[in-house]
Structure formats: C-alpha cells, structure tokens
FIKE-21148 format. One record per residue: x, y, z of N, C-alpha, C, CB in turn; residue in one letter. Coordinates in steps of 0.02 Angstrom, whole numbers, plus 50000, padded with zeros to 5 digits. Glycine has a CB too. Layout:
XYZXYZXYZXYZA/...
//
This chain:
500334993849986500005000350001500485005850002499645000150068M/500635008750059501035015850060501615014550104500585022550092A/502155019150099502685018750138502515022250212503265021950099N/502355018750265502125022250327502585027350360501975017250377K/503355024650345503855029350357503735037050329504455026450328E/503655037550266503505044050232503095046750264503285044050168A/502485044150305502085049250329502005050050392501535049050308T/502615047950427502715049450496502745057650503503395045750522V/503145062450466503105069850473502415071250481503405073750413G/502145070350420501365072550415500995069750468500995070250348F/501015062950493500625059850546500715063450601500775053150559G/501265066750625501375069750686501085076450678502105069750707T/500905080850632500595085950615499765085650621500835087250551I/499575077550580498915077550583498695074550651498645074150524L/499045072950683498885069750761498765075550806499565064950796S/499335081150795499275087450845498585090150828499905093850833A/498365090350764497745092950751496975088750771497805094150679M/497155081950805496765078150823496425074650771496415081050859G/496675072950724496545068650669496705061750686496905070750610I/496175056950679496375049750699496845046550642495675044950710P/497225043050664497815039950623497705035750576498235036750658A/496995033350566496725029550505496545034250457496115025150519S/496495040150479496355045250407496965048050386495845052050419W/497605047250428498195049550386498305049050314498705046750406H/498375042750298498455039950233498015044850178498185031850237F/497395044050202497035047050138496895054650136496345043650130F/497155058050190497265065250200497845066550165497325067450271L/498335063250180499015065450143498965063150059499745061150183V/498715058450044498615056349979498105062249948498295048449979S/497545064449978497195070049953497515074949945496725071849985L/497955076549990498295084449989498905083249936498645087650077A/499125077249917499565076949869499185078849801499895070249870A/498565075449792498325076049732498035083449725497815070449720M/497825086749766497645093049770498235099049741497485093849845I/498835096249783499395100449765499705099549713499815100649804L/499645093949667499965092349596499435095749555500065083749576L/498805094349577498135098249512498425105949528496935097249540A/498645107949575498605115949580499265118449546498565118949663G/499825113549542500395116249520500445115249450500925113849553L/499975109549424499915108849358499455114949326499625101849345D/498915115549359498495121749340498795128049324498075123249391F/499375129849376499665135549366500225135549317499855137849425I/500375129049304500915128949246500515129549185501395122149243G/499925127649172499515127249123499375135049111498915122649140A/499245137849169499095147149148499665149749117498975152949219I/500335148649143500805151549133500945149249059501275150549185F/500835143249042500995140948976500505144448932500965133048970A/499855144048944499345148548893499565156648884498495148448927K/499845159748948500025166148942500615167048908500065169049000A/501075162748900501765163948871501515162448796502445158748905W/501025158348778500995157948707500695164148685500605152048681T/500345167648717500105174148697500505179948696499635175548732E/501005179748739501425185848746502095185448739501355188748803N/502385177948742503105175648742503555180748785503385175148664R/503285181348834503765184248896504285179648928503305186548956E/504805180748937505265175948968505155174649037505935178048961L/504875180349085504685178849158504125174549164504545184849197P/503725174349111503095169649110503235162149097502605171949053V/503755163049048504015155749029504325153049090504565155748967F/504745155549124505175153949173504775152149249505675160049176L/504305155949243503785154649289503445148249288503325159449282A/503085146849226502905140049211503395134649218502695139849149G/503995135649185504435130549197504665128749284505065132749153L/504595133949305504725132949388504205128549418504695140249431A/503515129549401502875126249418502875120149403502335128849390A/503185118249336503205109649317503765106449368503485107849224F/504305112349373504895108349405504705104949466505485112849421V/504305109949508504085108649580503625103649575503785114649620V/503035104149522502695097949511502975092149504502365098349465L/503565091049480503905085049466504225082149533504435086349412Y/504445085549565504785084649630504155083149682505255091949652V/503625087149688503055084749724502685079049700502615089649730V/502735076949652502435069849622502975064049637502315070249532Y/503595066149640503985061249657504015060449729504585062049630A/503865063949771503905064449838503155060749858504035072449861H/502805061349824501975059549840502115052149834501285062949778S/502345048449779502385041849766502805038249824502685041049697L/502965041549876503355037749929502815036549973503975041549963R/502195041249969501735040450019501075036249994501555047550044I/500975036949930500375033949906500485030949828499805039749909A/499915028249811500125022649754499965026949693499655014749755E/500425026149638500575028549581499745029449541501155023249545L/499355025149550498865025649498498255030149535498615017749470S/498275030349598497625033349642498005040649639497445029249736V/498425042149661498835049349660498645052649583499805047849669V/498855049749539498795052549460498125053149448499105047649400T/497655047749470497015048649446496675054749485496625041949452F/496755055849541496575061749583496755068349557496865061149648G/497475068249543497745074549515497375076649446498535073749504W/497285070949407497045071949345496185074149353497205064949302V/495945072949381495145074749398495115082349435494785068249458V/495615082249470495565090049502495735094149453496045091949566F/496275092349402496555096549366496045098149314497175094149343L/495685093449276495155094449225494615098149243494895088649203Q/494335096849311493885101249330493955107449343493665099549369V/494625109349374494925116749372494965118549310495595117849401C/495125115549261495195118249194494575120249169495495113449148L/494135116449178493425117649137493145124149169492805110749146L/493125124349242492945130449263493255136349255492885130049313V/493895136449255494345142649227494195144449153495165140849231Y/494065138549107493985140449037493185144049030494085133148987E/492775141049077492185144849085492165150749108491805142249116R/492465153149161492445159649193492855163949150492685159649267L/493505162649121494115166849100493885167449026494915163049112R/493635162348997493655163048917492835162448889494195156048880Y/492405160548943491655159848911491545154148884491485164448859D/491875148648891491775142948857491195138748887492385139348856V/490745136748855490025134148874489995127648853489425137948842S/490075122448879489785116148843489225112248856490175111948844L/489025110748816488235107648794488165102348848488165103648707P/487525100248865487415096448926487695087648907486505097348947P/487705086048837487855081148826488765078948838487545080848764G/489115085248821489775084648840489885083648920490115090648815K/489575088448960489615086649041489255079049054489135093049090W/488895075649021488685068049034489305064349013487975065248989V/489675065848965490265061748929490885063148989490505065348837A/490925068949013491495071349053491215065849111491535080749073I/490695066149138490465062949209490645054649186489465064649233S/490255053749126490455045749128491155042849121490125042549074L/491665047849081492235045849077492655044849151492505050349032I/492465051549194492725051649270492385044049299492365059749321L/491875043349301491685037549337491915031349305490985037249345A/491965029949237492285024049214492985023249238492285023749143L/493445028649230494165029849256494225028149329494395037349246Q/493735030649366493755029349442493775021949453493135032349480A/493265018749422493055011149416493745006449402492465010149348Y/494095008549338494705005249316495195005949379495005008649245L/495325011349411495835012749455495725011949524496035018749446I/495035012149539494905010949616494715005549641494475014349641L/494275001449591493944995049596494434990049607493554993349537A/494394985049659495014978349674494914974449605494814971749757P/495554972849583495644967549530495494961449563496354967349497N/495344956249509495254949949531495914945749540494814946949486A/495954942149599496564939449624497094942549647496784936349586G/496934949549654497434953549682497374956149767497434959349634T/496794953049791496494955849847497044952149896495624954249858A/497214945749881497744942749948498504945249944497814933549947D/498614949249902499324953449904499304958549942499554956249842R/
//
C-alpha cells in the first residue's frame, strides 16, 4: 500500500490537529492530489499566457511550476499509490481547467459533453479504484 515511514512527519502534524491515525494516509494522499493539480493548473496558466505574449518571466514561472510539480509528484509516490494519486490529480486538474475556461474565456459546454465528462471520470474511477480479481490477497 503506502510507505508508512514517509507519512511519519505528516502524521505528527495531523495527530497534533486531533485527526485519527486511520485518516492520515487518505488525507496526505488527498493533499498530494490537490497540490499536484494546483501546480499543474498554475503551469498550464503560465503556458497559455506565454503562448500569447512570449515573455521570458512568464515562461520561467511556468517552467518553475512544472519542476516543482515533478518534485512533489516524486515525493508523493513515497506516500501513496501511483495510479490513485495520478487519477486524483488529473480529475482535480480537469475540473479546475473546465471551470477556469468557463470563467476566463466564457467557454460553454453543452449538457451532452458534461454527461460524457461525468461518464469518463466514473469509468476511470472504476478502472483505478475497483479491486482487481486475484490481487486482494497481496
């Protein structure tokens, strides 16, 4: 499952907040997903801005966001499972980008596309999170 030694530092902080130890793994995994999505979102915004203006500081800021993203991703894999963290990261990122495009660029999706998005996310969740036959004993 996860490396319990990697969660010791976070576990101390969560315990001090009064959060039960049984929740630590899930909260740390969720925090990693949200942090990864946030960094990816920021990098995407900088990338979009750079394509419009070609300003070096914007390019460097986006590059820095993706370097930090890589480091956070590598560290998060010490704590949580690759497929679960990646799935959560992508879901949070996609939702944020859809909301951002709606608010910033007034992109409106028809109801059929929202249904498709929901189905795709549900099917991905099933693929990633549902137990596989014959692996429950491992």
